[in-house]
C-alpha positions in Angstrom: -19.6 38.3 11.7 -21.0 36.0 9.0 -19.9 38.4 6.3 -16.4 38.4 7.7 -16.3 34.6 8.0 -17.5 34.3 4.4 -14.9 36.7 3.2 -12.1 34.8 5.0 -13.3 31.5 3.5 -13.3 33.0 0.0 -9.8 34.4 0.5 -8.5 31.1 1.9 -10.1 29.2 -1.0 -8.4 31.5 -3.5 -5.0 31.0 -1.8 -5.4 27.3 -1.8 -6.5 27.2 -5.4 -3.5 29.4 -6.4 -1.1 27.2 -4.4 -2.2 24.1 -6.3 -2.6 25.7 -9.7 0.6 26.6 -11.5 1.3 27.9 -15.0 4.0 25.6 -16.2 5.6 28.5 -18.1 6.5 30.1 -14.8 8.1 26.9 -13.4 11.4 27.3 -15.2 14.9 25.9 -14.9 16.2 29.0 -13.1 13.6 28.4 -10.5 13.9 24.6 -10.1 17.4 23.8 -11.2 18.8 20.3 -11.7 16.2 17.6 -11.4 16.5 14.3 -9.7 14.3 11.3 -8.7 13.3 10.7 -5.1 11.4 7.5 -4.7 8.9 7.7 -7.6 8.8 11.5 -7.7 10.6 13.9 -9.9 12.0 16.6 -7.7 13.8 19.9 -8.1 17.1 21.1 -6.7 15.6 21.6 -3.3 14.0 18.1 -3.2 10.5 19.5 -3.8 8.1 17.7 -6.1 8.0 19.2 -9.6 5.6 18.6 -12.4 6.7 19.3 -16.0 4.0 20.1 -18.6 4.7 20.9 -22.2 4.7 19.9 -25.9 6.4 17.4 -28.1 7.6 18.5 -31.5 6.5 16.2 -34.4 8.9 13.9 -36.2 11.8 16.0 -37.3 11.8 14.7 -40.9 8.1 15.6 -41.5 7.7 18.9 -39.6 11.1 20.6 -39.7 9.6 24.1 -39.9 8.8 24.0 -36.2 12.3 22.9 -35.2 13.4 26.5 -34.7 14.0 29.0 -32.0 10.8 31.0 -32.7 8.8 27.8 -32.2 10.5 27.1 -28.9 9.9 30.7 -27.8 6.3 30.1 -28.6 6.3 26.7 -26.7 7.3 28.6 -23.6 5.3 31.9 -24.0 2.1 30.7 -25.7 2.0 26.9 -25.1 2.6 27.7 -21.4 5.2 24.9 -21.2 8.3 24.3 -19.1 9.4 21.4 -21.3 9.7 20.6 -25.0 10.4 17.2 -26.5 12.7 17.0 -29.6 11.3 13.9 -31.3 14.2 13.2 -33.6 13.4 10.7 -36.4 15.9 7.9 -36.6 14.5 5.9 -39.6 12.5 7.4 -42.5 15.4 9.3 -43.9 16.2 10.6 -40.4 19.4 10.1 -38.3 20.4 6.9 -40.0 20.4 8.6 -43.4 21.6 12.1 -42.5 23.0 12.3 -38.9 24.5 15.8 -39.4 21.2 17.5 -40.3 19.3 15.7 -37.6 21.9 16.5 -35.0 21.8 20.2 -36.0 18.0 20.2 -35.6 18.2 18.7 -32.1 20.9 21.1 -31.1 18.9 24.1 -32.3 16.0 23.0 -30.1 18.2 22.3 -27.1 19.9 25.7 -27.3 16.6 27.4 -27.8 15.2 25.6 -24.7 18.2 26.7 -22.7 17.7 30.3 -23.8 14.0 30.1 -22.9 14.9 28.7 -19.4 12.9 25.5 -19.9 13.7 21.7 -19.9 14.2 19.8 -23.1 14.0 16.1 -23.9 16.5 14.7 -26.5 14.4 11.9 -27.8 15.8 9.0 -29.9 12.5 8.7 -31.7 12.7 5.1 -32.9 10.5 2.0 -32.9 13.5 -0.3 -33.5 16.2 1.2 -31.4 17.7 -2.2 -30.4 18.6 -2.6 -34.1 20.5 0.8 -34.1 22.5 0.5 -30.9 25.8 1.9 -32.2 24.1 4.9 -33.8 22.2 5.6 -30.6 25.4 5.4 -28.7 27.0 8.0 -31.0 24.0 10.3 -30.7 23.9 10.2 -26.9 27.6 10.5 -26.6 27.6 13.7 -28.6 24.6 15.2 -26.9 25.7 14.3 -23.4 29.2 15.6 -23.9 28.0 18.9 -25.3 25.0 19.7 -23.2 25.3 17.3 -20.1 26.4 20.2 -17.9 23.1 22.0 -18.4 20.3 21.2 -15.9 17.8 21.7 -18.8 18.6 18.4 -20.5 16.6 15.2 -20.2 17.4 12.1 -22.3 14.8 9.7 -23.8 16.7 6.6 -25.1 14.0 4.7 -26.9 10.7 6.2 -28.1 8.3 3.3 -28.2 9.5 -0.3 -28.1 7.1 -2.6 -29.9 5.9 -6.0 -28.7 9.4 -7.3 -27.8 10.8 -8.7 -24.6 11.8 -6.3 -21.8 14.4 -8.4 -20.0 16.3 -9.8 -23.0 16.0 -7.0 -25.6 14.9 -3.6 -24.3 16.6 -3.6 -20.9 20.1 -4.5 -22.2 19.8 -1.7 -24.8 18.9 0.8 -22.1 21.8 -0.3 -20.0 24.3 0.3 -22.8 22.9 3.8 -23.5 22.9 4.7 -19.9 26.7 3.8 -19.7 27.4 6.2 -22.6 25.4 9.1 -21.1 26.7 8.7 -17.6 30.3 8.8 -18.8 29.6 12.5 -19.6 26.6 13.4 -17.5 26.4 11.7 -14.1 23.0 12.9 -13.0 20.5 14.4 -15.5 17.3 12.5 -15.9 17.2 9.6 -18.3 13.8 8.3 -19.6 13.4 4.7 -20.6 10.8 3.1 -22.8 9.0 -0.2 -22.2 7.4 -2.8 -24.5 4.1 -2.2 -26.4 4.4 1.5 -26.9 5.5 2.3 -23.4 2.6 0.6 -21.7 4.0 -2.7 -20.4 5.4 -1.2 -17.2 4.5 -4.4 -15.3 7.3 -6.2 -17.2 9.7 -3.5 -16.0 8.5 -3.8 -12.4 9.3 -7.5 -12.5 12.9 -6.8 -13.7 13.9 -3.1 -13.2 17.3 -1.7 -14.0 19.5 -1.8 -11.0 22.3 0.3 -9.7 21.2 3.6 -11.4 19.9 6.9 -10.1 17.8 9.5 -11.8 16.1 7.2 -14.2 12.4 7.1 -14.9 10.3 4.9 -17.2 8.1 6.4 -19.8 4.3 6.0 -20.2 2.5 6.9 -23.4 -1.3 7.1 -23.6 -4.0 8.0 -26.0 -7.5 8.2 -24.4 -9.4 6.4 -27.2 -7.3 3.3 -26.7 -6.0 3.5 -23.1 -8.4 4.0 -20.3 -8.8 3.1 -16.6 -7.2 -0.3 -17.1 -3.9 1.4 -18.0 -4.2 3.9 -15.1 -4.7 1.0 -12.7 -1.6 -0.8 -14.1 0.6 2.3 -13.8 -0.7 3.1 -10.3 0.3 -0.4 -9.2 3.8 -0.1 -10.6 4.2 3.3 -8.9 2.9 1.9 -5.7 5.7 -0.6 -6.0 8.4 1.9 -6.5 8.7 2.5 -10.2 9.0 6.2 -11.2 7.0 7.2 -14.3 7.2 10.1 -16.7 4.6 10.7 -19.5 6.8 11.7 -22.4 4.0 11.5 -24.9 0.2 11.6 -24.7 -2.6 12.6 -27.1 -6.2 13.6 -26.8 -7.4 11.1 -29.5 -6.5 7.6 -30.7 -2.9 6.4 -31.0 -3.1 6.7 -34.8 -3.2 10.5 -34.2 -6.7 10.7 -35.7 -10.4 10.2 -34.8 -12.5 11.8 -32.1 -10.9 14.1 -29.6 -11.9 12.5 -26.3 -12.1 15.5 -23.9 -13.7 13.7 -21.0 -11.3 10.7 -21.0 -8.3 13.0 -21.4 -9.5 15.0 -18.4 -9.7 11.8 -16.4 -6.0 11.2 -17.3 -5.0 14.7 -16.4 -6.8 14.5 -13.0 -5.0 11.2 -12.2 -1.6 12.6 -13.4 -2.1 15.7 -11.3 -3.1 13.7 -8.2 0.2 11.7 -8.6 2.2 14.8 -9.5 3.4 13.2 -12.7 4.9 15.1 -15.7 3.3 15.0 -19.1 4.1 16.1 -22.7 1.5 16.5 -25.4 1.8 15.1 -28.9 2.1 17.2 -30.9 3.2 20.7 -31.8 2.2 20.2 -35.4 -0.1 21.6 -38.1 -0.6 18.2 -39.8 -4.2 17.5 -40.7 -4.9 15.1 -37.9 -6.7 15.1 -34.6 -3.5 15.0 -32.4 -2.1 18.2 -33.8 -2.3 21.3 -31.6 -2.1 23.8 -34.5 -4.2 24.5 -37.5 -2.7 24.5 -41.0 0.0 27.0 -41.8 0.4 28.3 -38.2 3.5 30.5 -38.2 6.3 29.2 -35.9 6.4 32.4 -33.9 2.7 32.3 -33.2 2.4 28.6 -32.3 -0.2 28.1 -29.5 -1.8 31.5 -29.8 -5.5 31.1 -29.4 -6.5 31.8 -33.0 -4.2 29.0 -34.3 -5.3 26.2 -32.0 -7.1 23.1 -33.0 -9.8 21.3 -31.0 -7.0 19.4 -29.3 -4.8 22.5 -28.8 -7.8 24.3 -27.1 -7.8 21.5 -24.5 -4.1 21.1 -24.0 -2.9 24.7 -23.7 -5.3 25.7 -20.8 -4.3 22.5 -19.0 -0.6 23.6 -19.1 -1.6 26.6 -17.1 -3.3 24.7 -14.3 
């Protein structure tokens, strides 16, 4: 009898573990469909909580070799991701200088994500977006008109506002971009940045955007710089009704360099998983810095295979499978 009871407990434990551990690569668009926001939770087409886990591409102007379909194939197959972030550079000879090339790169990633059955973030990767409102409108007008009918698409309207005011600067910018997107795409998710590198969510809580559905606010964290104090801040804003999406995180300092903080990163992952929050790692890059997931000269079609992973990549990719 004891042996039978022990066997049953082992089987039950295995089933519970399997039900709570999901490889993100298997949680695809064809399975979950169009996303929406219910309360503070991202949910699928059936209203069930969904967690997206994946990779952010590096700035388009500095790592174009990975803005290709073979890379996005690898993001899904080897990075075990159900989302990829297309971090399109705006300044630094990016969209402001050559919008045609940058738009082609973003569209290549979006179309590859659609073919791979995963979600994709079209990210206006800008630290001064309020200074480039008209250009941002043009970008999101084109993207939403061409791809807004696909459930794969998510918009990120402002990468990381600096130390500027939410209510008088960042919020009005977002409201203008939301109007442009919603004219073509009434319901795909829109991600909205907040002051001080997407960390001052308490400012947003005091004056949130009204009258909109399926919007979420972005959180960025790097465990060397952002610890329990930031988790406490974000927990408070979520407890008060603000939906949060981690569109960028690293395993090191915000500079992209320094020590890889495995223990603190795990604390973040545990907290994110407890809250069923989505998170996207910075970055799918072979640049010689701590945040990169790939070693130097990793082929696009082999990105995230074990032999090409850095210290950071060896932490992140297994996490995407949990």
